[in-house]
N, C-alpha and C positions, 0 to 999 in steps of 0.2 A: 690207881692207874695200873693197867696191865703192863707187863714187860714188852709185849708187842707194840703197844701204843707209845711207850717210852722210847723204844728203838726207833719207830717212825718219826717221833718228835725230834730226837737227837740227830738222826742221820738223814732226814729228808726235809722236814718243815724248817728247821733252824738254818741249815745251809741255803735253802731256797729263799727264805725271808732275807737273809744277809745278802745274797746276790742281788736282789731288787732293791733293797733299802740302803745297804752299806756299799755303795758302788766301788770304793777303792778295793774291796775284796775280790773284784773282777780280775786283778793282777794274777790271781791263781790260775786262771783259764782264759787268757785273752782271745784265744782262737774262737771261743764260743760267741764273741761279739764281732767277728769279722777282722780280727787283727792277724797279720801274717808274721810268722816267726821264722825267717830264712835261715838263721843260725842259732846255735844254742846261746841263750842269754840275750839276744836282740830281736825285738819285735817292732814292727812298723805298721802304720795304717796305710802307707803308700810305699809300695815296693821300690819305686823309682828313687826313693830317698834312703834306701838301705845303706849305701856306701857312706853317706854322710853320718848316719847313725852309727854305723860300725867304727868309723874313724873317732867319734866322740866317746864311744864306749871304751875303745882300746886305749885312747889317750888317758881317759880318767882312771882306768885300772892301773896303768903304768905310773901315773902321777901319785895316786894314793899309796902304791907300794913303795915308791921312793920317798914320799913325804912321812908316811906313818907306818904302814905295814901292809903286806899283800893281803888280799882277801883270800880266804881258804876256798871259796867257791865262786864260780862265775855267776854273778847276779843276774837275774832277769830284768831287763830294762825295756819298757815299752815306749817307743818314740811316737808321739802324736804330732802330726803336722797340721791338723785341723782342730778347730774349737769343738767340733762335734765328737771327735775322738776323745779329747780331753774331758768333755762333759760325760761321756759314757763311763768314765772312771771317777766322776764326781769331783774333778779338780776345782771347779768353781773359780775363785779369785787366785788360787794358788798357781804357781808356775810349774811345780813338780811336787811329787809326793812319793815317799818311800813307806811301804806297808810291811813293817817288821822285816822279816827276812824273805818274804814271799815275792816281792818285786817292787819295782819302781816305775812310776809313769812320768815321762817328760813331756810337758805341754808344748804347744807350738812357739811360744815366746822364750822357752828354755833351751833351745838348741845351741847352747854356748858351753864351751869347756868348763867354766867355773860352776855352771848350774849342775852339769852331770857329776862333777867332782864332789860338789856339796852333797848330793843324794848318795854317792858312793861312800862318803864319810859316814852317813847315817847307817848304811849297810855294815860298814866295818864296826861302828859303835855297837850295833846289835850283836855282831859276832864276838867282839872282845868282852863286852859287859853282859850281854844276854838281854833278850827282848824285855823280859819281866822286870829285871833289875834296872834297866835303862828307864822304865816308866817313873822310877823313884829318883832319878838323877835331876839336878837343877836345870832349868831351861837354859840358863846362860852357858852351861857346859855343852848341851846337846846342840843348840843352834850356834853358839859362839864358836865352837870348834869347826863346825861346817862352814860358816862364813869366813873365818879366819884361815883355816888351813886349805880351803879350796882356791885361795888367792883370788877371791872375789874383788874385782877392781873398783867397785863403787866406793866413793869417798865417804858417803854418808847413807846409811840404811835407815829405813823407817823404824820407829820404835815398836816393840821392845828390842828389835834385833840389833840395833846400833849399840845399846847398852850391853846386850849379851856378848857381842863381839869384844867390847872393851873389857868386860869382866874376864872373859876367856883369855884374852892377851895377857892381862896381868897375871892370872893364875899360871898359864903356860910358860911365861918368862921365869916364873919362880921355880917351876918343877922341871922344865926341860923335856925334850923329846923322848929321851930314854926312860923317863918315869911316868909318861902320860897315862898308860893303862892302870898301873898299880895305884897312882894317885887318884885316878878316876874312880877306882873301886872304893876309895875311902871317902868320897863325897857323900 
């Protein structure tokens, strides 16, 4: 294969294929699918709902900073108020999704403080542990932390998330807030 063909494959074909097949990758450039980003880090499909999105974003960042640690960068969060918007990012049955450190999509049923906090915890996990290393951490740690420390008010979660939350709570009580990231790196 020639160098020219390899360059076209790597820099044109692969990204275009990902754009159309792996819909969550669209968080990288939400404006290309009609999403408006009125301020840095906050994008909406309906500009009339920007203030509500901004309030959720601000509260989540403040909450995460006081509960765990501040985020080093203002994360991009796309707030979808419609199912069509959520589907354009491939949410499917999920309420929200965080794509590494590229961005987060909040679906129409997830416009609640604890959902946004949950996703911001995933962003913080990627910052503190690293995206690649996070792939090798136990699911109970990744999801259990997000469900527990977001103050998710639901008494009972569907499985496996309820078990993840219980396992994380037990682990967290043993290690404490001050040791969470060093202990997480040992998992």
